[in-house]
C-alpha positions in Angstrom: 22.6 -12.5 -55.4 20.0 -10.3 -53.8 21.3 -7.4 -51.8 19.0 -5.1 -49.8 20.4 -1.5 -50.0 19.3 0.8 -47.2 18.7 4.5 -47.5 21.4 6.6 -45.9 20.1 9.3 -43.5 20.8 13.0 -43.9 22.3 13.5 -40.5 20.9 16.6 -38.9 23.3 19.5 -38.1 23.7 20.0 -34.4 21.6 23.2 -34.6 18.9 21.4 -36.6 18.4 18.6 -34.0 15.2 18.6 -32.0 15.0 20.7 -28.8 14.9 17.4 -26.9 18.3 16.2 -28.2 19.9 19.7 -27.9 18.4 20.0 -24.3 20.4 17.0 -23.0 23.4 17.5 -25.3 23.2 13.9 -26.3 26.2 12.3 -28.1 27.3 8.9 -29.1 28.5 6.8 -26.1 29.4 3.8 -28.2 32.0 3.4 -30.9 31.2 3.0 -34.6 31.3 -0.6 -35.9 34.8 -1.5 -37.0 35.9 -4.9 -38.3 33.8 -8.0 -38.4 31.4 -9.2 -35.7 29.0 -12.1 -35.3 25.6 -12.0 -33.6 22.6 -14.2 -33.2 20.4 -11.1 -33.8 21.2 -7.9 -35.5 18.9 -5.0 -35.1 19.1 -2.1 -37.6 18.0 1.1 -35.9 18.6 2.4 -32.4 15.3 4.1 -31.7 12.4 3.0 -29.5 11.4 0.0 -31.7 15.0 -1.3 -32.0 15.9 -0.8 -28.4 12.7 -2.3 -27.0 13.1 -5.3 -29.2 16.7 -5.8 -28.0 15.5 -5.5 -24.4 12.6 -8.0 -24.9 14.9 -10.5 -26.6 17.4 -10.3 -23.7 14.5 -10.7 -21.2 13.3 -13.9 -22.9 16.6 -15.4 -23.9 19.4 -13.7 -21.8 22.2 -15.5 -23.6 21.3 -14.2 -27.0 24.0 -12.1 -28.5 22.2 -9.0 -29.8 23.9 -6.2 -31.8 22.2 -2.9 -32.6 23.6 -0.7 -35.4 22.4 2.9 -35.3 23.0 5.2 -38.3 23.5 8.3 -36.1 22.7 8.6 -32.4 20.3 6.4 -30.5 17.0 8.4 -30.6 18.1 10.7 -33.3 15.3 9.6 -35.6 11.6 9.8 -34.8 12.2 8.7 -31.2 14.0 11.9 -30.3 12.0 14.3 -32.5 8.4 13.8 -31.5 6.1 15.8 -29.3 6.6 13.6 -26.2 2.9 12.6 -25.9 2.1 9.4 -24.0 -1.3 7.8 -24.3 -2.8 4.4 -24.8 -4.1 2.8 -28.0 -7.7 3.1 -26.9 -8.0 6.3 -29.0 -7.3 4.0 -32.0 -9.5 1.1 -30.9 -11.8 1.5 -33.9 -8.8 1.4 -36.3 -7.0 -1.4 -34.6 -10.2 -3.6 -34.4 -10.7 -3.2 -38.1 -7.3 -4.9 -38.6 -7.2 -7.5 -35.8 -10.8 -7.8 -34.5 -12.3 -6.3 -31.5 -11.1 -8.8 -28.8 -7.4 -8.6 -29.7 -7.7 -4.8 -30.3 -9.1 -4.5 -26.7 -6.1 -6.6 -25.4 -3.6 -4.6 -27.4 -5.0 -1.4 -26.0 -4.8 -2.8 -22.5 -1.2 -3.7 -23.3 -0.4 -0.1 -23.9 -1.8 0.8 -20.5 0.6 -1.7 -19.1 3.4 -0.1 -21.2 2.6 3.3 -19.5 2.8 1.5 -16.1 6.2 0.1 -17.2 7.5 3.5 -18.0 6.3 4.8 -14.7 8.2 2.0 -12.9 11.4 2.7 -14.8 11.2 6.3 -13.7 10.1 5.6 -10.2 12.9 3.1 -9.7 15.5 5.5 -11.0 16.3 3.3 -14.0 15.4 6.0 -16.6 15.0 9.7 -15.8 12.5 10.5 -18.6 10.5 13.4 -17.1 7.3 11.3 -17.3 4.3 13.2 -16.1 1.0 11.4 -16.1 -1.3 14.4 -15.9 -3.6 13.2 -18.7 -4.1 13.4 -22.5 -6.7 15.9 -23.8 -8.3 15.2 -27.1 -10.2 18.3 -28.0 -12.2 20.3 -30.6 -11.6 23.9 -31.5 -14.1 24.1 -34.3 -17.6 22.7 -35.2 -16.1 20.2 -37.7 -13.8 18.7 -35.0 -16.6 18.1 -32.5 -17.1 14.4 -31.7 -14.1 13.2 -33.5 -13.5 10.8 -30.6 -17.1 9.5 -30.4 -16.5 6.2 -32.2 -13.3 5.2 -30.3 -14.8 6.3 -26.9 -18.0 4.4 -27.6 -16.2 1.3 -28.5 -14.0 1.5 -25.4 -17.0 1.9 -23.2 -18.6 -1.1 -24.9 -15.7 -3.4 -23.9 -15.9 -2.0 -20.3 -12.9 0.2 -20.7 -14.0 3.7 -19.5 -10.8 5.3 -20.4 -12.1 8.7 -21.3 -14.0 11.4 -19.4 -15.8 14.3 -21.1 -14.5 17.8 -20.8 -16.2 21.1 -21.4 -14.9 24.5 -22.2 -14.3 25.7 -18.6 -12.3 22.7 -17.5 -10.2 22.7 -20.8 -9.3 26.4 -20.3 -8.5 25.8 -16.7 -6.2 22.9 -17.6 -4.6 24.4 -20.7 -4.7 28.1 -20.3 -6.4 28.4 -23.7 -10.0 29.0 -24.8 -9.3 27.8 -28.4 -10.7 24.3 -27.6 -14.0 24.1 -25.9 -15.1 20.5 -25.8 -13.3 17.1 -25.7 -12.3 14.1 -23.7 -9.4 13.3 -21.4 -7.6 10.0 -20.8 -6.4 10.4 -17.3 -3.7 7.8 -17.2 -1.6 9.5 -19.9 0.7 12.5 -20.3 4.1 13.6 -21.5 7.7 12.5 -21.5 11.1 13.9 -22.6 11.6 11.8 -25.7 15.4 12.1 -25.9 15.8 11.2 -22.2 13.7 8.1 -22.8 15.7 7.1 -25.9 19.1 7.5 -24.3 17.8 5.8 -21.1 16.7 2.8 -23.2 20.1 2.8 -24.8 21.9 2.8 -21.5 19.6 0.1 -20.1 20.2 -2.1 -23.2 24.0 -1.7 -22.7 23.7 -2.6 -19.1 21.8 -5.7 -20.0 24.4 -7.0 -22.4 23.3 -5.6 -25.7 26.1 -4.4 -28.0 25.4 -1.1 -29.7 27.3 0.8 -32.3 26.2 4.3 -33.0 27.2 6.3 -36.1 27.2 3.1 -38.0 24.7 3.4 -40.9 24.1 0.0 -42.6 24.8 0.3 -46.3 23.3 -3.0 -47.4 22.3 -6.5 -46.2 23.1 -9.8 -48.0 20.4 -12.3 -47.0 21.1 -15.9 -46.4 21.1 -18.5 -43.7 23.6 -16.2 -42.1 22.9 -12.6 -43.1 25.7 -10.1 -43.6 25.2 -6.4 -42.9 27.8 -4.0 -44.2 28.8 -0.5 -42.9 31.5 1.8 -44.0 34.0 0.3 -41.6 32.8 -3.2 -40.8 30.3 -6.0 -41.1 28.0 -8.0 -38.8 27.0 -11.6 -39.6 23.8 -12.6 -37.9 21.4 -15.5 -37.9 18.4 -13.1 -37.6 18.0 -9.5 -38.6 15.4 -7.0 -37.4 14.8 -3.9 -39.5 13.6 -1.2 -37.0 14.5 1.9 -39.1 11.2 3.7 -39.1 10.6 5.8 -42.2 14.0 4.8 -43.7 12.4 1.3 -44.4 10.8 3.0 -47.5 14.1 2.2 -49.3 12.9 -1.4 -49.7 10.4 -1.7 -52.6 8.5 -4.5 -50.9 7.8 -2.3 -47.9 7.3 0.9 -49.8 4.2 -0.6 -51.4 2.6 -0.3 -48.0 4.4 2.7 -46.5 4.4 6.4 -47.1 6.5 9.1 -45.5 5.3 12.5 -44.3 6.9 15.1 -42.2 5.8 16.6 -38.9 7.1 19.9 -37.7 7.6 21.0 -34.1 8.7 24.2 -32.4 9.7 25.0 -28.8 9.5 28.4 -27.2 11.7 30.1 -24.7 11.0 29.0 -21.1 8.3 31.3 -19.7 7.1 29.5 -16.6 5.6 32.6 -14.9 3.6 33.5 -17.9 2.3 29.9 -18.3 1.5 29.8 -14.6 -0.4 33.1 -14.9 -2.8 31.7 -17.6 -3.3 28.5 -15.6 -1.2 26.1 -17.6 0.8 24.3 -14.9 0.7 20.6 -15.4 2.2 18.0 -17.8 -0.9 17.0 -19.8 -0.5 16.3 -23.5 -3.0 18.1 -25.7 -4.2 17.4 -29.2 -6.9 18.9 -31.3 -9.0 16.9 -33.8 -8.1 18.5 -37.2 -6.7 16.3 -39.9 -3.3 18.1 -39.7 -3.4 17.6 -36.0 -1.9 20.0 -33.5 -0.2 18.4 -30.5 1.4 20.3 -27.7 2.7 20.3 -24.1 4.2 22.5 -21.4 7.6 21.2 -20.3 8.5 21.2 -16.6 10.9 24.2 -17.0 8.1 26.2 -18.8 8.7 25.8 -22.5 5.8 25.2 -24.9 6.5 22.4 -27.4 4.0 22.7 -30.2 3.8 20.4 -33.2 1.8 19.9 -36.3 1.5 17.4 -39.1 2.7 19.4 -42.0 1.6 17.0 -44.7 4.9 17.2 -46.7 5.1 14.0 -48.6 8.4 12.2 -49.7 8.6 11.1 -53.3 9.4 7.3 -53.4 9.8 7.6 -49.6 13.0 9.5 -50.2 13.7 12.4 -47.9 16.6 14.6 -47.1 17.7 17.5 -44.9 14.4 19.3 -45.3 12.9 16.6 -43.1 15.4 17.5 -40.4 14.4 21.2 -40.4 11.9 22.9 -42.6 13.0 25.8 -44.7 10.0 27.7 -43.4 11.3 27.2 -39.8 7.9 26.2 -38.4 6.1 29.3 -39.7 2.7 27.5 -39.7 3.3 26.2 -36.2 4.1 29.7 -35.0 0.9 31.0 -36.5 -1.2 28.2 -34.9 0.6 28.7 -31.6 -0.5 32.3 -31.6 -4.0 31.4 -32.5 -4.3 29.0 -29.6 -2.2 31.1 -27.2 -2.5 34.8 -28.2 -0.7 35.7 -24.9 2.5 34.0 -26.3 2.9 36.3 -29.3 5.8 38.1 -27.7 7.6 34.8 -26.6 10.6 33.8 -28.7 10.6 30.5 -30.6 14.0 29.1 -29.9 13.9 25.8 -31.6 12.2 24.4 -34.7 12.7 21.0 -36.3 11.0 18.4 -38.5 10.9 14.6 -38.6 9.7 11.8 -40.9 6.8 9.7 -39.9 6.4 6.1 -41.2 2.7 5.8 -42.2 0.6 2.9 -43.4 -2.9 3.4 -44.7 -4.6 1.5 -41.8 -2.7 3.7 -39.3 -1.9 0.5 -37.4 1.6 -0.9 -37.3 2.5 -4.0 -39.2 5.2 -6.7 -38.4 6.4 -9.5 -40.6 9.4 -10.9 -42.3 10.5 -10.0 -45.8 8.9 -12.2 -48.5 11.1 -15.2 -49.1 13.5 -14.3 -46.2 12.1 -15.8 -43.0 15.0 -14.6 -40.9 14.7 -10.9 -41.8 12.0 -9.2 -39.8 10.6 -5.6 -39.6 8.2 -3.4 -37.8 6.8 -0.2 -39.2 3.8 2.1 -39.4 3.5 3.6 -35.9 2.1 6.7 -37.6 3.5 9.1 -35.1 2.1 7.3 -32.0 4.7 5.2 -30.5 5.9 5.9 -27.0 3.5 3.5 -25.3 3.1 1.4 -28.4 6.7 0.5 -29.3 7.1 -1.6 -26.2 4.4 -3.8 -27.7 6.1 -3.8 -31.0 9.3 -5.0 -29.2 7.4 -7.9 -27.7 6.0 -8.9 -31.1 9.4 -8.7 -32.9 11.1 -10.6 -30.0 8.7 -13.5 -30.3 9.0 -13.6 -34.0 12.8 -13.6 -33.8 12.9 -16.3 -31.1 10.3 -18.4 -32.9 8.1 -18.4 -29.9 4.5 -19.6 -30.3 2.6 -17.1 -28.2 0.0 -14.4 -28.4 2.6 -11.9 -29.7 3.8 -13.9 -32.7 0.2 -14.8 -33.4 -1.0 -11.2 -33.3 -3.2 -9.9 -36.1 -0.7 -7.1 -36.4 1.7 -9.7 -38.0 1.3 -10.2 -41.8 1.6 -7.5 -44.5 -0.1 -9.3 -47.3 -3.6 -8.5 -46.0 -2.8 -4.9 -45.6 -3.6 -2.2 -48.2 -1.1 -1.5 -51.0 -0.5 2.0 -52.2 -0.4 3.2 -55.8 2.9 3.2 -57.6 4.9 6.3 -58.2 4.5 8.9 -59.5 0.8 8.5 -59.0 1.1 8.1 -55.3 3.1 11.3 -54.8 0.9 13.4 -57.1 -2.2 12.0 -55.5 -0.9 12.6 -52.1 0.0 16.2 -52.9 -3.5 16.8 -54.2 -5.1 15.2 -51.2 -2.9 16.8 -48.6 -3.3 20.2 -50.2 -7.1 19.7 -50.0 -6.8 18.7 -46.4 -4.8 21.8 -45.7 -7.5 24.0 -47.3 -10.2 22.2 -45.5 -8.5 22.7 -42.2 -8.0 26.4 -42.9 -11.7 26.8 -43.6 -13.0 24.6 -40.8 -10.8 26.1 -38.1 -12.8 29.4 -38.7 -16.1 27.4 -38.9 -16.4 27.9 -42.6 -17.2 25.1 -45.1 -14.7 24.2 -47.8 -15.8 23.9 -51.4 -17.1 20.6 -52.8 -14.0 19.6 -54.7 -11.8 20.3 -51.6 -14.1 18.1 -49.4 -14.0 15.4 -52.0 -10.3 15.3 -52.3 -9.7 15.6 -48.5 -12.0 12.7 -48.0 -9.5 10.4 -49.7 -7.0 10.9 -46.9 -6.5 7.6 -45.0 -7.4 7.7 -41.3 -6.3 10.3 -38.7 -2.8 10.9 -37.4 -1.7 11.9 -34.0 1.8 12.5 -32.5 
């Protein structure tokens, strides 16, 4: 009999958790699974994708018994480790349209605008206190090579009558960010920042209030497929008619999915709170900021005056297998600190109080994919958010809910559904070795271009093999 064995997470030490999780002192509020339970729908993973899926199912079919099994704490994976940036999918309009066509891509992008409005309503109504600040998302260039990185997406958005972006020049960027490192770019005004862990635990609490059963600290060891699937943990089992795998990068344990999925790390640091200093350089609002290099920088000022500063490190997981170094890098964010000081020289004397890492589930198209496992029409999955998920996972939840409930609607018919037409990746060890070569070249290319130098021909050739761009 086929059994799907899932990868067990290396649970982060308390001191290695993200600033966000340490900030709110989050802990399990639900008991680990014990004994045997039955459910109509089992969701593996208590992050944004799993929790939004549970909520959407309960909205559409309120009597459905939904059980969520989370390996650690809800939000302890990518959902609670990211940079807290909230923006629509219009920045990826070119990439999404290449997968689903322009008309559906435009609609999906508009759906993420609606997701941002939904987040705003949840905060305004007091349902979830997530520190949402819609002060804009700045997509900028700090070197000649980065200039115009947004042109294609912006042009396509304008062509479908979605003028989401406004140009920014050096003076306005410096006035908004307190830094002169970036000197040209665009801003999406209806975007901003959020406290990722507050959002995650808020979604958990909302799901509990709406009748979803959640068991934290209950890693799923394996799943036996069948008409009734059986998921096993160390202390119990759940039998369910339908299963949703919403485990982010940990889905790389399944060979069928690993053919389309690669796992890289992103590293983030958080400084001490220095609100007066940030005020003095003019950095006062809650805008999210990215530059346009391949190993993208993404940063924000928190309300209390910390700087959260992240960077795609490019560390690749062999066979998608990753351990404790993906919780906290042995270098403790050294490259991030160097880049922070380049972008903000005035912060050189400010202590970096937190550093952490996190795995990102990437697919070559940089557009998420939803489907069921081949030959198992009652085991579904969603993966490949590529580090951009706060306004996007609510859409993923709608797609997965419609698939699970066998609804014939625009969500189940989305062009995001179906993995067979997506690109497959080379087998190991060729994938890992190739990725190391390419990402090493990307790093060298970035190092040259950030100083307006040109990389050598071989470096440019190898760096050009990197799929797409990645944001966080």
